[in-house]
PADREN-710710 format. One line per field, with one value per residue (C-alpha): residue number from 1; x, y, z. Coordinates in nm, 2 decimals, padded with zeros to 4 digits, always signed. Layout:
N
rolo	(NUM ...)
u	(X ...)
v	(Y ...)
w	(Z ...)
***
This chain:
112
rolo	(1 2 3 4 5 6 7 8 9 10 11 12 13 14 15 16 17 18 19 20 21 22 23 24 25 26 27 28 29 30 31 32 33 34 35 36 37 38 39 40 41 42 43 44 45 46 47 48 49 50 51 52 53 54 55 56 57 58 59 60 61 62 63 64 65 66 67 68 69 70 71 72 73 74 75 76 77 78 79 80 81 82 83 84 85 86 87 88 89 90 91 92 93 94 95 96 97 98 99 100 101 102 103 104 105 106 107 108 109 110 111 112)
u	(+02.91 +02.85 +02.55 +02.44 +02.29 +01.94 +01.75 +01.44 +01.12 +00.87 +00.51 +00.23 +00.11 +00.49 +00.52 +00.21 +00.31 +00.66 +00.49 +00.20 -00.11 -00.34 -00.33 -00.60 -00.37 -00.07 -00.30 -00.38 -00.02 +00.05 -00.24 -00.09 +00.27 +00.41 +00.55 +00.70 +00.59 +00.69 +00.43 +00.56 +00.22 +00.08 -00.27 -00.39 -00.70 -00.61 -00.20 +00.07 +00.23 +00.53 +00.82 +01.19 +01.31 +01.55 +01.16 +01.03 +01.33 +01.37 +00.96 +01.03 +01.31 +01.02 +00.82 +00.95 +00.97 +01.08 +00.82 +01.07 +00.94 +00.83 +01.06 +01.05 +01.18 +00.93 +00.86 +00.79 +00.48 +00.21 -00.08 -00.47 -00.51 -00.21 -00.34 -00.72 -00.57 -00.35 -00.68 -00.87 -00.61 -00.48 -00.76 -00.74 -00.95 -01.25 -01.37 -01.73 -01.76 -01.65 -01.89 -02.20 -02.08 -02.06 -02.38 -02.52 -02.41 -02.56 -02.84 -02.83 -02.73 -03.11 -03.27 -03.47)
v	(+04.20 +03.89 +03.69 +03.42 +03.16 +03.08 +02.82 +02.98 +02.79 +02.61 +02.78 +02.49 +02.46 +02.32 +02.13 +01.95 +01.93 +01.79 +01.57 +01.49 +01.51 +01.79 +02.08 +01.89 +01.63 +01.92 +02.05 +01.72 +01.64 +01.94 +01.91 +01.57 +01.63 +01.49 +01.75 +02.05 +02.44 +02.77 +03.04 +03.30 +03.57 +03.80 +03.63 +03.36 +03.23 +03.16 +03.10 +03.08 +02.75 +02.71 +02.44 +02.47 +02.21 +01.95 +01.92 +01.83 +01.58 +01.43 +01.38 +01.15 +01.03 +00.88 +00.75 +00.55 +00.24 -00.11 -00.42 -00.68 -01.07 -01.32 -01.61 -01.93 -02.13 -02.38 -02.42 -02.81 -02.75 -02.67 -02.45 -02.50 -02.36 -02.62 -02.88 -02.84 -02.84 -03.18 -03.36 -03.23 -03.36 -03.61 -03.92 -03.71 -03.45 -03.62 -03.53 -03.44 -03.82 -03.92 -03.68 -03.84 -04.26 -04.16 -03.95 -04.31 -04.43 -04.24 -04.31 -04.66 -04.72 -04.51 -04.76 -05.05)
w	(+00.30 +00.34 +00.14 +00.22 +00.09 +00.15 -00.10 -00.24 -00.09 -00.21 -00.26 -00.18 -00.58 -00.66 -00.35 -00.50 -00.88 -00.72 -00.53 -00.84 -00.52 -00.54 -00.24 -00.03 +00.07 +00.13 +00.30 +00.53 +00.59 +00.69 +00.94 +01.09 +01.13 +00.80 +00.64 +00.81 +00.67 +00.72 +00.76 +00.52 +00.55 +00.80 +00.80 +01.12 +00.87 +00.51 +00.59 +00.33 +00.35 +00.13 +00.21 +00.19 -00.07 +00.27 +00.41 +00.07 +00.04 +00.31 +00.29 -00.01 +00.24 +00.50 +00.26 -00.02 +00.04 -00.16 -00.17 -00.20 -00.42 -00.23 -00.27 -00.43 -00.17 -00.04 +00.29 +00.48 +00.53 +00.30 +00.35 +00.35 -00.07 -00.15 +00.03 -00.10 -00.43 -00.42 -00.30 -00.54 -00.83 -00.68 -00.82 -01.18 -01.07 -01.13 -00.73 -00.85 -01.03 -00.67 -00.48 -00.72 -00.60 -00.28 -00.23 -00.46 -00.17 +00.05 -00.10 -00.17 +00.21 +00.35 +00.12 +00.31)
***
């Protein structure tokens, strides 16, 4: 008789350890359809969930993302914060003194 090569099903705690999450997170993933399971028990209220190894590998592949570094490419148009920094530092960074000079000039203009 020919034997079938059936992969071993993994239990919920094993999957939780593999994905480094809690059992409640695994239940949430199952509830939202992100992780398929095999119902291996007979009960209907407390289901005994087991998972195939292929499903776990597929889940990991689907949720693997890569962040790319922002390039150092300068665009022709400057952003608002870059313009603000330039305006603040264009006269040696002494914007407080310029503000005080403007306020003093305004006070002198108001005097009768």
